[in-house]
C-alpha positions as CSV (number, residue, x, y, z in Angstrom):
1,M,31.4,-73.9,-29.9
2,S,29.8,-77.3,-30.4
3,T,31.4,-80.1,-32.3
4,L,28.9,-79.8,-35.1
5,A,29.6,-76.1,-35.5
6,R,33.4,-76.6,-35.5
7,A,33.0,-79.3,-38.2
8,R,31.0,-77.0,-40.4
9,C,33.5,-74.3,-40.1
10,T,36.3,-76.6,-40.9
11,L,34.4,-77.9,-44.0
12,G,33.4,-74.4,-45.1
13,A,37.0,-73.4,-45.0
14,H,37.9,-76.3,-47.3
15,P,35.2,-76.6,-50.0
16,S,37.3,-78.9,-52.2
17,A,37.6,-81.4,-49.3
18,L,33.8,-81.2,-48.7
19,D,33.0,-81.9,-52.4
20,T,35.4,-84.9,-52.4
21,A,33.7,-86.2,-49.2
22,L,30.4,-85.7,-50.8
23,A,31.4,-87.5,-54.0
24,T,32.7,-90.4,-51.9
25,A,29.5,-90.7,-49.9
26,V,27.4,-90.7,-53.1
27,L,29.6,-93.4,-54.6
28,V,29.2,-95.6,-51.5
29,C,25.4,-95.1,-51.7
30,M,25.4,-96.0,-55.3
31,L,27.4,-99.2,-54.7
32,A,25.0,-100.1,-51.9
33,G,22.1,-99.5,-54.1
34,S,23.5,-101.7,-56.9
35,F,22.8,-104.7,-54.5
36,V,19.1,-104.0,-54.2
37,D,16.8,-106.0,-56.3
38,P,13.4,-104.2,-56.5
39,H,11.8,-107.0,-58.4
40,G,12.7,-110.0,-56.3
41,P,10.3,-112.8,-55.7
42,E,9.5,-111.3,-52.2
43,G,9.5,-107.6,-53.3
44,V,12.7,-105.6,-52.5
45,S,15.5,-107.8,-51.4
46,W,19.3,-107.6,-50.9
47,E,21.3,-109.9,-53.0
48,L,25.1,-110.4,-53.0
49,R,26.0,-109.6,-56.6
50,T,28.8,-107.9,-58.4
51,P,28.0,-105.1,-60.7
52,D,29.4,-105.4,-64.2
53,A,32.0,-103.1,-65.6
54,L,29.7,-100.7,-67.3
55,S,27.8,-100.1,-63.9
56,L,31.2,-99.5,-62.1
57,A,32.4,-97.1,-64.8
58,L,29.2,-95.1,-64.8
59,M,29.2,-94.8,-61.0
60,A,32.9,-93.8,-61.0
61,V,32.4,-91.3,-63.6
62,G,29.3,-89.7,-61.9
63,A,31.1,-89.6,-58.5
64,A,34.3,-88.2,-59.9
65,A,32.4,-85.4,-61.6
66,L,30.8,-84.4,-58.3
67,A,34.2,-83.5,-56.9
68,F,34.1,-80.4,-59.3
69,R,30.5,-79.3,-58.8
70,R,31.4,-76.0,-57.3
71,R,33.8,-75.0,-60.1
72,E,31.8,-76.0,-63.1
73,P,28.3,-76.9,-62.0
74,M,26.7,-76.9,-65.5
75,A,29.4,-79.1,-66.9
76,V,29.0,-81.5,-63.9
77,L,25.3,-81.6,-64.5
78,A,25.9,-82.5,-68.2
79,V,28.3,-85.3,-67.4
80,T,26.1,-86.9,-64.7
81,G,23.1,-86.5,-66.9
82,C,24.6,-88.3,-69.7
83,A,25.8,-91.2,-67.3
84,S,22.2,-91.4,-66.0
85,V,20.8,-91.6,-69.5
86,V,23.3,-94.3,-70.4
87,E,22.4,-96.2,-67.3
88,S,18.7,-96.0,-68.1
89,V,19.0,-97.2,-71.7
90,T,21.5,-100.1,-71.4
91,G,19.3,-102.8,-70.3
92,E,18.1,-103.6,-66.8
93,P,18.8,-100.9,-64.3
94,R,21.9,-101.9,-62.4
95,A,23.1,-98.8,-60.3
96,P,21.2,-95.6,-59.3
97,V,23.5,-93.3,-61.2
98,V,20.7,-90.8,-61.3
99,M,21.7,-89.8,-57.8
100,C,24.7,-88.0,-59.3
101,A,22.5,-86.0,-61.5
102,V,20.2,-85.0,-58.7
103,V,23.2,-83.8,-56.6
104,A,24.5,-81.9,-59.6
105,L,21.1,-80.3,-60.3
106,F,20.9,-79.3,-56.7
107,T,24.2,-77.5,-57.1
108,V,23.1,-75.7,-60.3
109,A,19.9,-74.5,-58.6
110,A,21.7,-73.3,-55.4
111,S,24.3,-71.3,-57.5
112,A,22.1,-70.0,-60.5
113,D,19.2,-67.6,-60.6
114,R,15.6,-68.8,-60.5
115,T,15.0,-68.6,-64.3
116,T,18.0,-70.7,-65.0
117,T,17.0,-73.2,-62.3
118,W,13.6,-73.6,-63.9
119,R,14.9,-74.1,-67.4
120,V,17.7,-76.4,-66.5
121,G,15.5,-78.3,-64.0
122,L,12.7,-78.8,-66.4
123,L,15.1,-80.0,-69.2
124,T,17.0,-82.4,-66.8
125,M,13.6,-83.8,-65.6
126,T,12.3,-84.3,-69.1
127,V,15.4,-85.8,-70.5
128,L,16.1,-88.3,-67.7
129,T,12.4,-89.3,-67.2
130,G,11.8,-89.5,-70.9
131,A,14.9,-91.7,-71.5
132,A,13.8,-94.0,-68.7
133,M,10.2,-94.3,-69.9
134,L,10.9,-94.6,-73.7
135,A,14.2,-96.4,-73.9
136,G,14.4,-98.3,-70.5
137,P,13.6,-102.0,-70.1
138,L,10.8,-101.3,-67.6
139,P,7.2,-100.2,-68.6
140,W,6.9,-96.4,-68.9
141,Y,4.6,-96.4,-65.9
142,A,7.0,-98.2,-63.7
143,Q,7.6,-96.8,-60.2
144,E,11.4,-96.4,-61.0
145,N,10.6,-94.0,-63.8
146,L,8.3,-91.9,-61.6
147,A,11.0,-91.9,-59.0
148,V,13.4,-90.3,-61.5
149,F,10.9,-87.5,-62.1
150,A,10.4,-87.0,-58.3
151,W,13.9,-87.0,-57.3
152,T,15.2,-84.6,-59.9
153,G,12.3,-82.2,-59.0
154,I,13.3,-82.5,-55.3
155,G,16.9,-81.6,-56.2
156,A,15.9,-78.5,-58.1
157,T,13.4,-77.3,-55.4
158,A,15.9,-77.9,-52.7
159,G,18.7,-76.0,-54.5
160,D,16.4,-73.1,-55.1
161,A,15.4,-72.9,-51.6
162,V,19.1,-72.9,-50.5
163,R,19.8,-70.1,-52.9
164,S,16.8,-68.1,-51.7
165,H,18.0,-68.6,-48.1
166,R,21.4,-67.4,-48.9
167,A,20.1,-64.3,-50.7
168,F,17.9,-63.5,-47.8
169,V,20.7,-63.7,-45.3
170,Q,22.9,-61.7,-47.5
171,A,20.3,-59.0,-47.9
172,I,20.0,-58.8,-44.1
173,R,23.8,-58.4,-43.9
174,D,23.8,-55.8,-46.5
175,R,21.0,-53.8,-44.8
176,A,22.8,-54.1,-41.5
177,E,26.1,-52.9,-43.0
178,K,24.3,-50.1,-44.9
179,A,22.6,-49.0,-41.7
180,E,25.8,-49.0,-39.8
181,R,27.4,-47.0,-42.6
182,T,24.5,-44.5,-42.6
183,R,24.8,-44.1,-38.8
184,E,28.5,-43.4,-39.0
185,E,28.0,-40.9,-41.8
186,E,25.2,-39.2,-40.0
187,A,27.4,-39.0,-36.8
188,R,30.2,-37.5,-38.9
189,R,27.8,-35.0,-40.4
190,R,26.4,-34.0,-37.1
191,V,29.9,-33.6,-35.7
192,A,31.0,-31.5,-38.7
193,E,27.9,-29.3,-38.3
194,E,28.4,-28.8,-34.6
195,R,32.1,-27.9,-35.2
196,L,31.0,-25.3,-37.9
197,R,28.4,-23.9,-35.5
198,I,30.8,-23.5,-32.7
199,A,33.4,-22.1,-35.1
200,R,30.8,-19.5,-36.2
201,D,30.0,-18.5,-32.6
202,L,33.7,-18.2,-31.7
203,H,34.4,-16.1,-34.7
204,D,31.5,-13.7,-34.0
205,V,32.4,-13.3,-30.4
206,V,36.2,-12.9,-30.9
207,A,35.8,-10.7,-34.0
208,H,33.3,-8.3,-32.3
209,H,34.8,-7.9,-28.8
210,I,38.5,-8.1,-29.8
211,A,37.9,-5.4,-32.4
212,L,36.3,-3.1,-29.8
213,V,39.2,-3.9,-27.4
214,N,41.8,-2.9,-30.0
215,V,39.9,0.3,-30.9
216,Q,39.6,1.4,-27.3
217,A,43.1,0.3,-26.3
218,G,44.3,2.5,-29.3
219,V,42.4,5.5,-28.0
220,A,43.6,5.0,-24.5
221,S,47.2,4.9,-25.8
222,H,46.7,8.0,-27.9
223,V,45.2,10.2,-25.2
224,M,46.9,8.8,-22.1
225,D,49.4,11.8,-21.6
226,K,47.0,14.7,-22.6
227,R,43.6,13.5,-21.5
228,P,43.8,10.9,-18.8
229,D,40.1,11.1,-18.1
230,Q,39.3,10.0,-21.7
231,A,41.9,7.3,-21.5
232,K,40.4,6.0,-18.3
233,A,36.9,5.9,-19.9
234,A,38.5,4.0,-22.9
235,L,40.1,1.5,-20.6
236,A,36.8,1.0,-18.8
237,H,35.2,0.2,-22.1
238,V,38.1,-2.3,-22.8
239,R,37.4,-4.0,-19.5
240,Q,33.7,-4.3,-20.2
241,A,34.3,-5.6,-23.8
242,S,36.8,-8.2,-22.6
243,R,34.4,-9.3,-19.8
244,S,31.6,-9.7,-22.3
245,A,34.0,-11.7,-24.6
246,L,35.0,-14.0,-21.8
247,D,31.3,-14.5,-20.8
248,E,30.3,-15.5,-24.3
249,L,33.3,-17.7,-24.7
250,R,32.6,-19.4,-21.5
251,A,29.0,-20.0,-22.6
252,T,30.1,-21.4,-26.0
253,V,32.9,-23.6,-24.6
254,G,30.5,-24.9,-22.0
255,L,28.6,-26.7,-24.7
256,L,31.6,-29.0,-25.2
257,R,31.7,-30.2,-21.6
258,Q,30.8,-33.7,-20.7
259,S,28.0,-34.7,-18.4
260,G,30.1,-34.9,-15.3
261,D,31.6,-31.4,-15.8
262,P,30.3,-28.3,-14.0
263,E,27.2,-26.9,-15.5
264,A,27.6,-24.2,-18.1
265,P,26.2,-20.7,-17.7
266,T,22.4,-20.6,-18.1
267,E,22.3,-17.1,-19.6
268,P,20.1,-17.2,-22.7
269,A,21.6,-16.8,-26.1
270,P,21.7,-13.1,-27.4
271,G,18.9,-11.8,-29.7
272,L,17.3,-8.7,-31.0
273,A,16.1,-7.9,-27.5
274,R,19.8,-6.9,-26.8
275,L,20.2,-4.9,-29.9
276,G,20.4,-1.7,-27.9
277,E,23.2,-3.0,-25.8
278,L,25.1,-4.2,-28.9
279,V,24.7,-0.8,-30.5
280,G,25.9,0.9,-27.3
281,T,29.2,-1.0,-27.4
282,F,29.8,0.5,-30.9
283,H,28.9,3.9,-29.8
284,H,31.6,3.7,-27.0
285,A,34.0,2.6,-29.8
286,G,33.3,5.7,-31.8
287,L,31.0,4.3,-34.4
288,H,27.9,6.3,-35.0
289,V,25.0,3.8,-35.5
290,E,21.4,4.7,-36.2
291,V,18.7,2.0,-35.5
292,A,15.2,1.8,-37.1
293,R,12.9,-1.0,-36.0
294,A,9.4,-1.8,-37.5
295,D,9.1,-5.4,-36.3
296,Q,6.2,-4.7,-33.8
297,G,7.6,-6.8,-31.1
298,T,7.8,-10.0,-33.2
299,E,8.7,-13.0,-31.3
300,L,11.2,-14.9,-33.3
301,P,12.4,-18.5,-32.9
302,A,15.6,-18.9,-30.9
303,A,17.7,-19.8,-34.0
304,V,16.3,-16.9,-36.1
305,D,16.7,-14.4,-33.3
306,L,20.3,-15.5,-32.7
307,A,21.1,-15.3,-36.5
308,A,19.7,-11.8,-36.7
309,Y,21.7,-10.7,-33.8
310,R,24.9,-12.2,-35.0
311,I,24.4,-10.7,-38.5
312,I,24.1,-7.2,-37.1
313,Q,27.0,-7.8,-34.8
314,E,29.3,-9.1,-37.6
315,A,28.2,-6.4,-40.0
316,L,28.8,-3.5,-37.6
317,T,32.2,-5.1,-36.6
318,N,33.2,-5.1,-40.2
319,V,32.1,-1.4,-40.6
320,R,34.2,-0.5,-37.5
321,K,37.3,-2.4,-38.8
322,H,37.2,-1.6,-42.6
323,A,34.8,1.4,-43.4
324,G,37.1,4.2,-41.9
325,E,37.0,6.3,-38.8
326,R,34.4,8.7,-40.0
327,A,32.0,6.0,-41.3
328,K,28.4,5.8,-40.1
329,A,26.1,2.8,-40.0
330,E,22.4,2.3,-40.3
331,V,20.6,-0.7,-38.8
332,S,16.9,-1.6,-39.7
333,V,14.8,-4.5,-38.6
334,V,11.4,-4.6,-40.5
335,R,8.6,-7.2,-40.4
336,V,7.4,-8.0,-43.8
337,G,4.6,-10.5,-43.8
338,P,5.9,-13.9,-42.8
339,K,9.6,-12.7,-42.8
340,I,11.8,-10.3,-41.1
341,E,14.3,-8.2,-43.0
342,V,17.6,-7.2,-41.4
343,T,19.6,-4.5,-43.2
344,V,23.0,-2.9,-42.2
345,L,24.3,0.0,-44.3
346,D,27.4,2.1,-44.0
347,D,28.8,5.0,-45.9
348,G,32.5,4.3,-45.5
349,T,35.1,4.4,-48.2
350,G,37.6,2.0,-46.7
351,T,40.3,2.0,-44.2
352,D,43.2,4.4,-44.2
353,D,45.3,2.1,-46.1
354,G,42.7,1.8,-48.8
355,A,41.2,-1.6,-47.9
356,P,37.8,-2.1,-49.5
357,T,34.6,-2.2,-47.4
358,D,33.8,-5.8,-48.5
359,G,33.1,-7.2,-45.1
360,A,36.5,-9.1,-45.0
361,P,40.0,-8.2,-43.8
362,S,42.4,-6.6,-46.2
363,D,44.4,-9.9,-46.2
364,G,41.5,-11.8,-47.6
365,G,41.5,-14.3,-44.8
366,G,38.3,-13.3,-43.0
367,H,35.3,-15.5,-42.5
368,G,32.6,-12.8,-41.6
369,L,30.5,-13.0,-44.8
370,L,30.9,-16.7,-44.9
371,G,29.7,-17.1,-41.3
372,M,26.7,-14.8,-42.0
373,R,25.7,-16.7,-45.1
374,E,25.9,-20.0,-43.2
375,R,23.7,-18.7,-40.5
376,V,21.1,-17.5,-42.8
377,T,21.1,-20.7,-44.8
378,A,20.7,-22.7,-41.6
379,V,17.3,-21.0,-40.8
380,R,16.1,-21.2,-44.4
381,G,16.7,-17.5,-45.2
382,T,18.5,-15.5,-47.8
383,L,21.4,-13.1,-47.6
384,T,22.7,-10.3,-50.0
385,T,25.8,-8.4,-49.6
386,G,27.8,-6.0,-51.8
387,P,29.0,-2.5,-52.2
388,R,26.5,0.4,-52.4
389,Y,26.3,2.8,-55.2
390,G,28.2,5.9,-54.3
391,G,30.3,4.1,-51.5
392,G,29.8,2.0,-48.6
393,F,28.6,-1.5,-48.0
394,R,25.1,-3.2,-47.6
395,V,24.2,-6.4,-45.8
396,H,20.6,-7.5,-46.2
397,A,19.1,-10.6,-44.7
398,I,15.6,-12.1,-45.0
399,L,14.8,-14.5,-42.3
400,P,11.6,-16.5,-41.6
401,V,9.5,-15.4,-38.6
402,R,8.6,-19.1,-38.0
403,S,11.0,-22.0,-38.0
404,R,10.0,-25.3,-39.6
405,T,9.2,-26.8,-36.2
406,D,6.9,-23.9,-35.4
407,A,5.1,-24.3,-38.7
408,A,4.5,-27.9,-38.2
409,D,3.1,-27.3,-34.8
410,A,0.7,-24.7,-36.2
411,V,-0.5,-27.1,-38.8
412,E,-1.1,-29.7,-36.1
413,D,-3.1,-27.2,-34.1
414,L,-5.4,-26.4,-37.1
415,V,-6.0,-30.1,-37.6
């Protein structure tokens, strides 16, 4: 850091000392100016003369007032202005006390708004110049009178320029701080959304496969002694379901790895193309599921395809867990105009212990319906869930066939 920069930092940290130094400098300039005779025989000349008591008093009052210019700028301007008027009307000009008024006017303009600067500046210029022209000893057109008008105008203009520069710098800092806060908030929002998405995926994978493992394990334990062949088949289904759960968990957790970590599995995300495989796992678990499709081979965006698959998966898992052992389910996927409708119905009456078929565990701590609703909302769709008349539960989702990005690309192609 340079010497000038260190000096500015030191003075900026002590504004009162800076004002006192400025007042002292102005007093020295006024004392020096009191020795100048602008109307000497040879023009401007220096003469060794002692100012009278009134001149010294006016200079001292004006300089002392400048020491408080930051605290009370308007009051300081009033004091220095009065001293300048007195100096102008008390005979031959002795000391340039108007210098104090110029500095005070500069301070007011630098700290007040532009409207106040214009009003106060015009008033100060009018009063000081008018007093010098009308009541001063010199002719009204004298150069000194015009100098009063010019210097007060310069003080007001310079102060307004300083204020504008400070406001501009502060606006840049505010915008930079706002942009930084916005980036941080956006980063936090993206992290929260990613955590929520991963939580939904983990819930769907665990809830589906672990439920199947639990059911098949129960079957194997029940028939182990009497029907070992059926128990062996059930254990095979347990092995297959657990392997599928591990694969999907590995794919989900792979998204959290860093760039230097081993590559995550490249298996595509599940979609309606794997609906038959999904229904087959529930058939093996003892749930009778009927599927009806009228989507004419519609190709869905990846996000919509995954959402439809997860909705059916979660709905059938809830049927298997809560609708009872004899419950049946119906799955339909229908293309209706620019949307595709996914419906899952069951005719269950509840679990053996009387838990309702509301898509949530009997302890009320499930997140199945909440996860489905979040998935549907994320792709700009709608979800309707509720009990059916006569028993059972209904899950109905309406999803857009095209995502927002696909629609924008289609519009660009037309243009």
